[in-house]
C-alpha positions as a printed Julia matrix, in Angstrom:
323×3 Matrix{Float64}:
  11.15   28.76   -0.23
   8.42   28.45   -2.84
   5.35   26.47   -1.78
   5.05   23.39   -3.98
   1.81   22.38   -5.63
   0.83   18.77   -4.97
  -1.86   16.64   -6.56
  -2.81   13.78   -4.22
  -4.28   10.66   -5.83
  -6.29    9.38   -2.87
  -8.03    6.03   -2.56
 -10.92    4.77   -0.46
 -12.5     1.46    0.41
 -16.28    1.43    0.73
 -16.23    5.18    1.28
 -13.53    5.21    3.98
 -10.27    6.96    3.14
  -7.36    4.53    3.09
  -4.63    5.03    5.67
  -2.04    5.12    2.87
  -3.73    8.25    1.5
  -3.22   10.03    4.83
   0.47    9.12    4.54
   0.56   11.02    1.24
  -0.67   14.11    3.05
   2.14   13.69    5.57
   4.64   13.57    2.7
   3.25   16.78    1.21
   3.09   18.82    4.41
   3.89   22.49    3.82
   2.69   22.33    0.23
  -0.46   23.47   -1.53
  -2.51   20.28   -1.88
  -5.32   19.33   -4.21
  -6.85   15.88   -3.86
  -8.61   13.7    -6.4
 -10.98   10.83   -5.58
 -13.0     8.49   -7.76
 -16.28    6.7    -7.05
 -19.84    7.4    -6.0
 -19.17    6.22   -2.42
 -16.25    8.57   -1.77
 -18.08   11.56   -0.27
 -16.98   10.82    3.3
 -13.42   10.14    2.14
 -13.38   13.46    0.27
 -14.39   15.3     3.44
 -11.65   13.47    5.37
  -9.12   14.69    2.81
 -10.09   18.3     3.38
  -9.94   17.81    7.15
  -6.43   16.39    6.77
  -5.11   19.38    4.86
  -6.29   19.39    1.23
  -7.54   22.86    0.34
  -9.57   21.38   -2.5
 -10.74   17.87   -3.41
 -12.04   16.99   -6.85
 -14.49   14.14   -6.32
 -15.5    12.27   -9.48
 -18.75   10.93   -8.11
 -20.38    9.35  -11.15
 -21.01    5.61  -10.76
 -18.99    4.94  -13.92
 -15.91    5.63  -11.76
 -16.83    2.99   -9.17
 -14.59    0.39  -10.81
 -11.08    1.1   -11.98
 -10.75    1.52  -15.74
  -7.25    2.59  -16.71
  -8.06    4.63  -19.85
 -10.87    6.67  -18.29
  -9.03    7.33  -15.02
  -5.81    8.31  -16.82
  -7.61   10.85  -19.02
  -9.2    12.49  -15.99
  -6.0    12.49  -13.93
  -4.04   14.04  -16.8
  -6.57   16.84  -17.08
  -6.67   17.47  -13.34
  -2.86   17.49  -13.06
  -2.64   20.16  -15.76
  -5.46   22.26  -14.3
  -3.88   22.12  -10.84
  -0.45   22.97  -12.3
   0.87   20.19  -10.1
   4.62   20.11   -9.51
   4.34   16.74   -7.77
   1.7    14.05   -8.26
   1.67   11.72   -5.26
  -0.1     8.38   -4.99
   0.19    5.07   -3.16
   2.07    2.11   -4.59
  -1.17    0.14   -4.61
  -2.45   -1.96   -7.5
  -4.33    1.04   -8.88
  -1.61    3.54   -8.05
   1.15    1.6    -9.76
  -0.85    1.27  -12.96
  -2.52    4.68  -13.08
   0.5     6.79  -12.12
   2.73    5.11  -14.7
   0.1     5.89  -17.36
  -0.1     9.49  -16.19
   3.69    9.9   -16.31
   3.73    8.62  -19.89
   0.88   10.95  -20.9
   2.49   14.1   -19.51
   6.08   13.02  -20.25
   7.08   13.27  -16.59
   9.73   11.41  -14.58
   8.21    8.66  -12.45
   9.57    7.21   -9.19
   7.74    4.01   -8.29
   7.31    2.29   -4.9
   9.34    4.81   -2.88
  10.01    4.44    0.84
  10.93    8.07    1.55
  10.09   11.47    0.07
  11.4    14.99    0.55
  10.55   18.17   -1.33
  13.12   20.82   -0.45
  15.0    22.7    -3.18
  15.04   19.45   -5.12
  12.62   16.55   -4.91
  14.39   13.57   -3.37
  13.08   10.03   -2.98
  14.56    6.68   -2.03
  13.39    3.33   -3.36
  14.54   -0.3    -3.3
  16.3    -1.87   -6.29
  17.36   -5.44   -7.13
  14.65   -7.15   -5.07
  15.34   -4.83   -2.15
  19.05   -5.59   -1.89
  19.93   -1.94   -2.54
  18.16    1.31   -1.65
  18.89    4.14   -4.06
  18.27    7.89   -3.81
  16.83    9.77   -6.78
  16.75   13.56   -7.17
  14.58   15.54   -9.56
  14.74   19.12  -10.75
  11.78   21.22   -9.57
  11.34   22.62  -13.08
   9.17   19.71  -14.27
   6.22   17.76  -12.9
   7.34   14.67  -10.98
   5.13   11.61  -10.42
   5.8     9.57   -7.27
   4.17    6.52   -5.69
   4.87    5.76   -2.01
   4.9     2.31   -0.47
   2.24    2.11    2.29
   3.55    2.35    5.87
   6.64    4.31    4.79
   5.48    7.46    6.58
   3.19    8.16    9.54
  -0.37    9.09    8.6
  -1.18   12.77    9.02
  -3.72   13.63   11.69
  -7.22   14.68   10.69
  -7.29   18.18   12.18
 -10.82   19.2    11.26
  -9.67   22.02    9.0
 -12.12   22.82    6.24
 -11.44   22.69    2.52
 -13.65   22.57   -0.55
 -15.09   19.38   -2.02
 -15.93   19.82   -5.69
 -18.46   17.27   -6.91
 -17.37   16.52  -10.48
 -20.5    14.65  -11.49
 -19.4    13.65  -14.95
 -19.44   10.21  -16.54
 -16.27    8.37  -17.47
 -15.4     8.66  -21.15
 -15.43    5.06  -22.33
 -15.98    5.75  -26.02
 -12.51    4.59  -27.06
 -11.65    2.5   -24.01
  -9.76   -0.7   -24.75
 -11.0    -2.25  -21.51
 -14.62   -2.43  -20.35
 -15.82   -3.34  -16.87
 -17.95   -6.5   -16.73
 -18.1    -7.66  -13.12
 -16.14   -7.86   -9.89
 -15.81  -10.58   -7.28
 -14.3    -9.32   -4.05
 -13.01  -11.42   -1.18
 -14.68  -10.55    2.12
 -12.48  -10.26    5.19
 -12.57   -8.49    8.52
  -8.76   -8.55    8.75
  -6.64   -5.5     7.85
  -5.65   -4.93    4.23
  -2.44   -6.86    3.62
  -0.51   -4.04    1.93
  -1.44   -1.46    4.59
  -1.39   -3.62    7.74
   0.79   -2.65   10.67
   1.32   -6.32   11.57
   1.55   -9.22    9.12
   1.74  -12.92   10.0
   2.82  -15.12    7.1
   3.06  -18.86    6.63
   5.16  -21.03    4.37
   5.2   -24.47    2.82
   6.31  -26.02    6.12
   2.7   -25.83    7.3
   2.07  -28.77    4.91
  -1.72  -28.41    4.51
  -4.51  -25.87    4.26
  -5.94  -27.14    7.54
  -2.62  -26.54    9.31
  -2.49  -23.0     7.93
  -5.24  -22.2    10.43
  -2.6   -21.63   13.12
  -1.34  -18.63   11.12
  -4.86  -17.2    10.89
  -5.34  -17.79   14.64
  -2.17  -15.86   15.5
  -3.08  -13.05   13.13
  -6.57  -12.74   14.62
  -5.15  -12.68   18.14
  -2.83   -9.81   17.16
  -5.23   -7.91   14.89
  -2.91   -8.63   11.97
  -3.17   -9.35    8.27
  -2.27  -12.79    6.89
   0.33  -13.43    4.2
   1.87  -16.48    2.58
   4.93  -17.48    0.6
   4.61  -18.36   -3.07
   5.45  -21.99   -2.28
   2.56  -22.15    0.18
   0.17  -20.64   -2.36
   1.35  -22.86   -5.22
   0.72  -25.95   -3.11
  -2.8   -24.81   -2.25
  -2.15  -24.04    1.42
  -3.32  -20.43    1.0
  -5.02  -18.28   -1.63
  -2.83  -16.41   -4.1
  -4.38  -13.07   -3.13
  -2.36  -13.13    0.11
   0.94  -14.09   -1.52
   3.86  -11.91   -0.39
   6.94  -11.61   -2.56
   8.36  -10.56   -5.88
   5.44  -12.06   -7.81
   2.9   -11.29   -5.09
   2.23   -8.3    -2.85
   4.77   -6.0    -1.26
   4.24   -5.3     2.44
   5.94   -2.83    4.75
   4.56   -3.41    8.28
   5.99   -2.48   11.66
   6.08   -6.21   12.5
   6.38   -9.15   10.11
   6.2   -12.7    11.49
   7.46  -15.37    9.09
   6.27  -18.84   10.13
   7.91  -21.77    8.38
   9.29  -19.59    5.59
  12.84  -20.36    4.46
  13.55  -16.86    3.12
  14.06  -17.21   -0.62
  15.11  -13.95   -2.29
  11.76  -13.76   -4.09
   9.92  -13.69   -0.76
  12.36  -11.23    0.82
  11.72   -8.83   -2.08
   8.15   -8.42   -0.85
   8.8    -7.85    2.88
  12.41   -6.97    3.61
  11.6    -3.29    4.37
   9.48   -4.39    7.36
  10.62   -2.55   10.49
  10.85   -5.68   12.68
  11.07   -9.22   11.27
  10.48  -12.28   13.46
  11.41  -15.62   11.88
  10.19  -19.0    13.16
  11.82  -22.04   11.58
  13.19  -25.35   12.84
  16.1   -25.09   10.38
  18.69  -22.89   12.09
  20.47  -22.35    8.77
  17.38  -21.01    6.94
  18.24  -17.79    5.0
  15.36  -15.93    6.66
  17.38  -15.72    9.89
  20.03  -13.54    8.21
  17.37  -10.88    7.65
  15.41  -11.35   10.87
  15.46   -8.93   13.79
  14.55  -11.85   16.07
  14.76  -15.55   15.31
  13.1   -18.53   16.94
  14.54  -21.93   16.07
  11.72  -24.32   16.78
   8.73  -26.28   15.53
   6.1   -23.87   14.15
   3.34  -26.23   15.33
   4.52  -25.6    18.89
   5.78  -22.02   18.69
   2.93  -20.38   16.75
   0.08  -21.71   18.98
   2.06  -20.61   22.04
   2.47  -17.12   20.59
  -1.28  -17.06   19.95
  -1.95  -18.05   23.54
   0.37  -15.35   24.91
  -1.08  -12.7    22.57
  -4.59  -13.47   23.85
  -3.39  -13.21   27.45
  -1.77   -9.84   26.82
  -4.87   -8.53   25.07
  -7.11   -9.66   27.92
  -4.99   -7.6    30.33
  -4.95   -4.51   28.1
């Protein structure tokens, strides 16, 4: 079987390679892999990519690539994809990945499969992805004769191990071409948190409108901290000011795919389920036994969240102290 050529659109945070990027390397195992990274802080991440199996990493290290600008990044990625003769361009279904990969697909007139939860590259390229707010999972197949662009939902595959193998890091110290850019970078305000990234977290604890106030939402943060989890919220909770919109999970918020999702006081509207229904294990806590969330839950607890959640926090701390 012919070895496929992959172009891996990797991402980093403050110089550390994101776990989702290691999942892309797992998806492309057995292929010839070239990585691409943007940003002046990405040197360590570029080295990690080579140690995880990329034979070559093109690192665009100029500071003009430190902040995402769609036009400039798309021009570079188009050029790299053509130079690498990539048969498959793989990226994460992150905020940047969703935008940049769709632009690339349009530029090179390639088929694009967005937000996939599985990937195979045998004789044909086969992916599966949710449709209709996650109610249906469909399988798509592509001919190997054309370049295919694919984004993978984080936590869909295990991360590949960093083996220590050595590849080449090419420092592409060129400035971003912003001469005809429709968008210019002005400034960035970033929320600071020691918790895991919501879209990549292995455990997510979310709260709903039933928590009634921002002060009460603290019990969700306490449980998350006890479990080393990320915190999410329903749209209703965010709209009522109980939580910030940057942690909203759902159709109009973020999509998560953790091993464990704990829904506290969330009824289970279809819009919320669209953002978390692919979670491996779902635990629902709600005093309303007829809440729709229970039909999707792996485990359900019918009870008062102000009693159940603090007790879970207490037990999580006990277990951790014994570990």
